[in-house]
N, C-alpha and C positions, 0 to 999 in steps of 0.2 A: 529278302532285302532288310526287313526290320530285325530279323534274328542276327544277320551279319553286323548290323550297326550296334546292337546290344552287346554282341560278342567282342567287338573291337573296343567298346567302352570298358567292358570288364577286364580285358587284357591290359588296357591303359591304367586302370585303377589298381589292378593287382601288381603290375610292374612297378608302379611308383609307391605303393603301400599307402598312399593318401591322395587327396585331391590336388593335382598339379594344375595350376592355372591361375585365374584371376578371381580374387575375392572382392565383391562389390558391396559396400556398406552404405545404406541409405535410410532416410527417415520415412516412415509410413506416410503415404500421400504425395511424396515427391515424384519427380520423373527420374527414370534410370536409363543410362546409356549403355548399350551392349556393342562393343566393337566387332566389326566384321573382319573376315580374313582377307588380307591383301594378296595372299599367295594363290587364292582360288581364282581360276581364270573366268573370264566373262561368259564362256560357254558352259561352265559348270554350275551346278545347283548347290546353294548353301541353305542349310536348314538349321533353325534354332529351336531346340526343344527345352522344355522345363522338366525337372525331376528325371534326370537321366537314369537314376537307379530304380525308378518305378517301372513295372512291367508294361504299363501303358502311358508313356510320356505324352504330354500335350504339346502340340505344334504351336509355336508362337508366330513364326514367320518363315517364309521361303523366298529365296531370291535367285533368279536366273538372269544374268546380265544386269540390266538396269531395272528389271521388273521385280517388284516386291509384292508379295501377297500375304496378308495377315492370316493367322489361324482363326478358327471359328469363334473363339472366345476373346479375340483381340482386334476385331474389325474397327472398333471406334477408339482404340487406345494406342495405336501404333503409328509412329512417324519414322521416316528413314532418310538417310543421305547416302553418299557413296561409301562412307567408311563406318557408319554405325546405324543401329536401330534404337529408336527412342520409345520406351514404354512409359506411358503417361499415368500419373496418379496410381502408383503401385499400391496393391492391397496385401494383406497378410498372406493370402493364398498364393501370392506371386513369389514369396520367399522360397528358396530351394536351389538345387543344382541345375545349371543350364549347360547344354551341350551344343556347340556349333560344329556342324559337319560340312564337308565339301565332297560331293559325290559319294555320300555314305561313309566317308573317312573322317574320323574325329579330328578336328582342328584345335579346338579350344574348349576347356571346361571352365565355367564361371559359376561361382556360388554367390547368390544374392541373399544378404542378411538385412532384415528390416527391424527397426527399433522405434519405440516411442522415446523421444529425447527428454531428458530431465532439464527443466527450465531453471536457470540460475541467473540472478541479476546481481551485479556488483558495481561499485563505484570505482572509477579510475584511481589507482594508487593503493587500493585495499588488497588484502590477501584472501583468496577464495580457494575452496576445495571442490574439485570436480570429482564426483563419486564414481568409483568403479570397483567391483569385487568379483573374485573368481576362486574356484577351488584350486589350491596350489600344493597342499601337502600330498606327498606321494606321487606327484606329477613331475614329469621331465619338462619343465617350463624353460624354453630356450630364450625367450625374450618377451618383454611387455612393451607395448608401443602406444603412445598417444599421438594422434594425427588429427589434422583439420580436414574438413570435408573436401577442401581443394587439393589434398594430397600432401600438404606440408607436414613434415615430421616435427612434432613439438618436443617430445622426449622419448628416448628409447632406453630401456633398462635391460642390461645383460643378465640372463637368468642364472649364469654360473657364478660370476664375480659379484653380482648385485650392484655394480656401478651403473650410473646412468649418464647419457650423453644428450645434450639439447640439440635440436635441429638448427640449421644454419640461420634461419630467420629469428630464432629465439635465443641466440647467443647473447649473454649478458643479462638475460631475464632470470628472475629468481624462481626456479622450478625444482621440485623435489617430490619424491614418493616416500612412503614409510620404509625405514630401513629393515623392519621385520615383516615385510610384505609376504615373504614365503610362509611364515608361521601364521599370520593373521588372514591372509588372502585379501588384504586391503590394498588395492592398486590405485587409490585415489590420487589425483594430481593436485598438488598445492602450488599456487602460482600467484605472483604479484601482478595485478591486472593493469594492463595498459589499454589505451583506446583502440589500438589496432588488433587486440586479442579477441574481440567479439566475433562470434560465429559458432559453427557446429564442430564439436570435438568427438572423436571416436577413440575408445580404449579397446585394444585387442591383445590377445595372448597367442603366442606361437608355441605349439607342442608338436615335436616330431615333424616339423615343416608344415604343419597344419595351422593356419592362422584363423582364429575364431574371435569374432567381435563380442565384447562383453558389455559395453555400455556406450551410450550416446548422450552427450550433454550439450545443450545450446546455451552459450554464455552471452548475455546482453550486458554491455558496458554502458553505464550512464556517466556523463561527464561529472567530474568532481569540481564543483564551482565554489566550494567552501575551503578556506584555509584557516589556521588558528586565529588570525586577526579578524577575518570576516566572520568566523563563528562567534568570536567574542562580541563583535558589533551586532551580529544577528541576535545574540542573546539579550543585549541591552534593551532593544526596543521591546522585547517580550517582557523583561523585568519591569521596565517603565510602564508598559501597558498594564501589567498586574498591579503595580503601585497606583496607577491612575484609577483602576477599577476599585481598589481598596479605599482610596480617599473619596471617590465618588459615592460609594456605599456609606462610608462614615459620615459624609456631609448630609446625605439623605436621612440617615438615622438621627443625626443631631437636629436636623430641621424638624423632623416629626416629633422628637422629644420636646424641643422648645415650643412647638405649636401646642402640644398638650399642656405644658406648664403654663403657657400664656392663657389658654382657655380656662384652666383651673383658676388662675389668678383673676381673670375677668369675672368668672362666676362668683368667687369669694368677694371681690370688690362690689359686685352687684348686690349680694346679700348684705354686705356691710352698709352700703348706701341706703338700702331699703330700711334697715334698722334705724339708721340716723334720721331718716325722713319720718319714720313712725314716731321716734322720740320727739322730734321737733313739732310734729303735728299734735302730739299729746300735750307737750308743754304749752303750746299756743292755745289749745282748747282749755287748759286749766287756767291760764291767764284771763281768758275771756270770761270764764265762769266767775273768777274773783271780781272782775270789773262789774259784772252784772250784779253780784251780791252787794258791792259797795254802792252801787246806784240805788238799790232798794233801801239802803239805810239813810237816805236824804242827802247824799253828796251829789250836787249837781254836776253834770258833765258839761253843760253848756256854759261858757264863760259869762254870757249875758245874764243867765239865771243866777250865776254865782255872785255877780255884782249886785243884782237886785236883792239877793239874800243878805249880802253884807250891809247894804244901805238900810234895809229894813231893820236889821239887827242893831245898827248904829243909832237910828232914830229912837228906837225903844230905849236904848241906853240913855240917850239924852233926856228923853221924857222922864225916865226914872230918876235921872240925876236932878232934873229940874224939880220934880215932885219932892225929892228929899230936901232940896234947898228950901222950898216953900215951907215945908214942915219945920225946918229948923228956924225959919223966921217966925 
């Protein structure tokens, strides 16, 4: 039974020359939805395997009617509904080729590609480059496609003519890729960002009907709340704030310098006053000394004594005068 299933898979692959089916692109850690076959009857058994090219593929889940049984490695990571299987928190080992069978007959091939997204942040109205690179020289690249995780086509580039066509929801948006992308292998998407553009973008290349995911970019759009007028007004407070700091520092410096000058002036004044005081004290001491010396020479300091001295001196003069008069007589 297993050999028959593998043989049918090989026949399908060799007949198509490539993987014909569904390519699922998802970010590592997210949940992945695998569609179930609607043509398989309720009485038939559907099996979902991973790594169909592997000699020992792993069973992900089996369903018979409404009964779904997870495989041994997926008991705690599988949910289901009538039309799909949900694999939760995909890991890198979950990437690969999946095969959905109905009574051992291959119904659908699905390839799961997982990526770490590049995180890009841009403001609304700005131009941003979403990076994507691939080997293109010597390859028969049929098309390059940028899509959102919801399946919306953002931009599709024709590999033969090199012309590009925006998706329906991106009509009127400024989108472009490098014109020499075939020579450089640079498939980066340049776009003018709008608020609704935020989300997960995938870049894929189709060669010989094989679609291969090359990059995943998560774009976060922050609102652009500044315009030229508001930017000018926002710069003015900053300039005034800088000017205010400058004048504040200048005032503090001037106050410190003036305080030092005042202290020096007060110190000099104190020294000058001390010198004047010493000179005054010295002059007063000299005056006192002179007075003391004059007192010792017979000059009375007491007015009363001075009067007595004058009276005594006067009487002596009179007596001498009287004596001379008598002698003359």
